[in-house]
N, C-alpha and C positions, 0 to 999 in steps of 0.2 A: 031201482033208484041209484043215481050216482054218488060216489063217494063224497063226503064233506070236507069241509076246508083243511087242508094240509097243515099240521101243527108240528112244533118242534119234537114231541114224542114220536112222530113217524119219521123225521129224520134221524133221530137218534136211533131208531132201529133200523133203519137203512144202513147208518154208518157203523153199527156195532159199538154205540158209545153212550154215556149216560145223558141227559135232558141236559144238566147243568153243562156238561162238557159241550154240548151244540151251543148252548146260550154263550158260553164263554168264547169258543171257537169263532162264531159270528161276530163276535164283538171285538175281536183283535185282540184278546187278552195275550200278553208275551208268555204268560205259564202253559198256553196249549203248544205242544210241537208243530214244526210246518206238516209234517206228514198226516198227523191227525187233523189239522186244519184243512187240509187239502181234501181229506177224505169226508169231511163233513160237508164242505162247500160244493164237493161232486153231489153228494145225496142229496143235498138243498135243490141244486140246479134241476136234477133228475127227477124230482117231486112237485117243481115248479112253488118251492118255498120261498118267501120274501119276508124279511124282519120287519116288523112295524116298529122304524125308529123311534118314532113319538111315544109308542106305548112302551118300549122298551126304557127309555129314558126316565118315563113317569115312574115306571115300577122301581127302577135303581135309583132314584133321586138324584141323578146325573143328567147335565145337559149337553155333552159331547161336545162343547165348546170352549175354547182357552179364549180369554182377554188378552189383548196385546195393546199396551199403552205406550204411545211415542211422544216423549217430553222434547218439546221445542222450546225455542229461546222467548224470554218473554218481551213482548211488544212487536213480535211478528206472528205472520200468518202461521198457525199450529202446524201446517203441511210443510212448511219451509224448513226441511230437517236435511242434514246431510246426506249425500250420496252413499256414505258409510252407513247410515242408520237405514236407509232405504233396502240396501242390500242384506242388511242384519233381519230387517223385517219380512223380506221375500223369503230367506233361508228359515226362518221360525214358523211362518206359514206352511212352507212345505214340510219341514219336521213335523208340524201339528199334524197335517193330512195324512203322513206316512203312518201317523198313529190312530187315524180314524178321527180326529177332531176338526171342527171347522174354526176358524180364527173370525174373532170380533175385535175389530180394530178401532181404536181411538186415539186422535192426535191432541194433546192437550199443551198447553202455554201459559194461559191466564188463571189466577186463583178462582175467578167465578166459575171456571168449567172443571175444575179438578174434581176427578171421580174416580176412585180405586177399587171400592168393594163390589165388584162383579160378581163374587161367589156369594156373599150375602144377600144380594138381590135376586139371586137364582138366575143369573145370566150366563155364568161361565163355572168350569170346574178349577180353574185355577189363573193366575194372573202373573204376566210376564211383563217387566216394565223396562223401557230402553230409551236412550237420548241423551241429549247434550247434559254434561255434569254442571254447567255455568247456571242451569235454572234452578238455584239454591232453593228459592220458596217452594218450587214443586217437589224437591225431593224432600225438604223437610216437612212439607205437610204430608206425604207419604208415609214419612217415619213415624209421624206423630198418630197415624190413622191405627186404628186395631183391626188390621185384616184377618178376615175369614179364609180358610183355606190355604193352599201351597201358593207359594210367590217366589219369583226370582228376578234379580235386576242386572242389567247391563248398562253401566254407566253412573253408576251410583256411587256418589263421591263419599260416602259413609262406608265403614268397614264393620258391618253388624252380620255377616255371616250367612247373609242371602244375595251375594253378588258371584257372578261369572265375569271373567276378563280374558282378554288376549295374554299370551304370554310376552307381556310388555318387556320384561327385564330380557329374557333370551333372545327375544327378537332385535333388541336396540344392540347386543353384543354381536348378533349377525350381521346388523347392519354396520358398526364401526369395523368389525375383522374384516368385512368386504373392503371397507375403504382402504385400512391399511394394507390389505394384499394388493392394492393398487399401487401402492406406495406412498400413501398420504400419511402425514405425521402430524400435522396441525389441523386438528378436526374440531370445528365449532359446534355447539348444540344450539338449535334455535327452538324454542318452546317457552311456555310460561310455566314455571314449576310452584306449586302452589297447592293449597288444600282442596282447592276447586277443580284441579287436574290431577287426579290421583294417576292415570295413565300416563302423564307426563312425568310424573315424579319418577314412576318405575322405570320409563324409557332412558330417563337422564341417570337413573342409578345404574342401569345396565351400560350405558354409554361410559359412565365414570369407570366400571370395572373393568371393559374391555381393554381400554387405554392404559389404566394401571397394570393390568396382566401384560401389557405389551412394552411396559415401560416408557410410556409416554404419559404427558402432561395433560389432563383433561381441563377444559376451561370451564368457566362459570356459565351457566344457561342464558342465552340472550332472549329476553321477553319478546313475544309475539302477541302484542295486547290488542284488544277489539274484536267485535262480533264478525269483522269481515275476514276471515282467515287469510285468504289469499291477499288482500289489502295489508294485512298484519305481515305477512312474510316478506312483501316486498319494503314494508319498513324495516323490517329485522336485517333484511340483506344489505341495506345502507348501513347501518349500524355496524354490521360485520366487515365490512369491507372497507370501511374507514378507520379500522383499528390500525395501530401502527405496528403490531405485528400480525399482518392480515394471515387467516387461516387458508389451507390450500384445498381444503373440504368442508362442507355441510352436513351434519345428520339433523334433519327437520323433524319435529316431534309428530307432525302428522304431514299427509300428501296435499291437504289444501294448504297449509304454509309453506310446504316445499314448493308447489305450484307459484306461488307468489315470488318466491326464492328465485325461481328459474326465470321468472318475467325481468325481476329487476337486474339480476346478473346480465341478461342480455341487453338491457337498456344502459348499463354502464359498460358496455364493451367487452364483457368477459365472454370467452367461449367454455360451455361445459362440452364434454368433462376435460378439456385440454388445459385450462388454465384453472378449473376448480371442480370437483367433484360435488355431487349434490346426491342424496339418497331419502326418501320418506319413509312413511309408515302409515299403512290402513289398506293398500292395495285398490285405490279408487280406477274405476275405468279410465276417467278423465286423463291420469297419468300417461294413458297409453299415446294419447293424442299432443303431449306437451312438446316444447322444442327444446332440448331432444327429449325422447320419451323416457319418463321418471322412472328408473329404479327405486324398488320400494320393498318394503316387508309386508306380507299379506296375510292375515289371518284367516284361517280355514272357516268360510261363512257357512258350509253347510253343515261342519262340525259344532260351530257356535250355535245355529239352530238346533241341531239334537241336543245340544249338553242343556241349552235353556229349558226345551220342551222335556226334558228327562227329569228336571228339577220338579215341575209341577205336575209330572203324570205318574212319579213312581209310585207303585202300589203298595210299597212297604217302607218304613222308616230305615232300614238297612239300605234299601234301594237308592232313597233320596240323598243318604249319607257317602254313599260311593259313587256318586255321579261329579263328573269333573268340575272344577271350578277354574281351571285354565284350558283356553284354546290353543292349540299349536298354531305355529306361524312359520313361514317359509319366505325365501329370498327371493322376488321376482326380478330378473336380470331384464335390463333394458339398456339405456345407453346414456345416461348421464354419469355413470362412473367408468373409469378407464378399466380396461382388460387386466387381470391379475398380472402382476409381474412375477414371471418365473426366476427364481432365484439361481 
């Protein structure tokens, strides 16, 4: 008679490891060394052993899925979110896949659709929430929900210890120092700084620090109000350029505002970067196609995804505590700022 069904015991014998090691290796546990995992996988392939993923999840009580909620603006199609958040969503799904997880994505913007407890309902093993901070009702509802399981937030306007953000202060200092290196001395900050926009407040703080360290006077933030960031940037540019002491450079709190600033400056007859320098923040791909292409500060999207997933996939409390809270950023040189002036 032929041999019966191949089991994990057979794989363990062939690989020279325990059955529990086989289970952890094939589940992608980080506790297993790459060498051991490779040996187990080779033995499994040679024997024709395949993991019954559904049975494994039932035995472990885990779903193998992460829930990712994207918060949109109230009153709009919930899928109408910024290009930044679509990029962050993509990197988070990719990071989840690297750890062997599927992603369950939910776009939410209205109270009747709020749903956060995917772990409690048995749909996911962890929750990642990202999206616009201006939908205060959504974030307040999330904050009042007694969540089960691990969770982490990007865009959360509350400092409750579960957030992950870009290095906003450091990025702002990079931006301002680049403008100073191009010879600019009167640098305006465009963006609304309030409790609803904690990331803008952090960027303004970095702007202020960089200017003061250079012995230059920081200006008050010029608000960019409204749901349409590009339109807000256009309106703010008019305010800025009508000032009696007109600035020679603008640091916009995000790229969408910066794109509106560029449009309005062109309408008003100013040439960027010869007449005025402009720099944004977020690294949006749309900035590459602006006129001129927008110099910007870009978060490491791949690392952002990995950090978010690390918080909800940590196998120990120590691993969760050690996961980063700030995502590194870098300067992306395009053509909206003059070349560095050599002294």
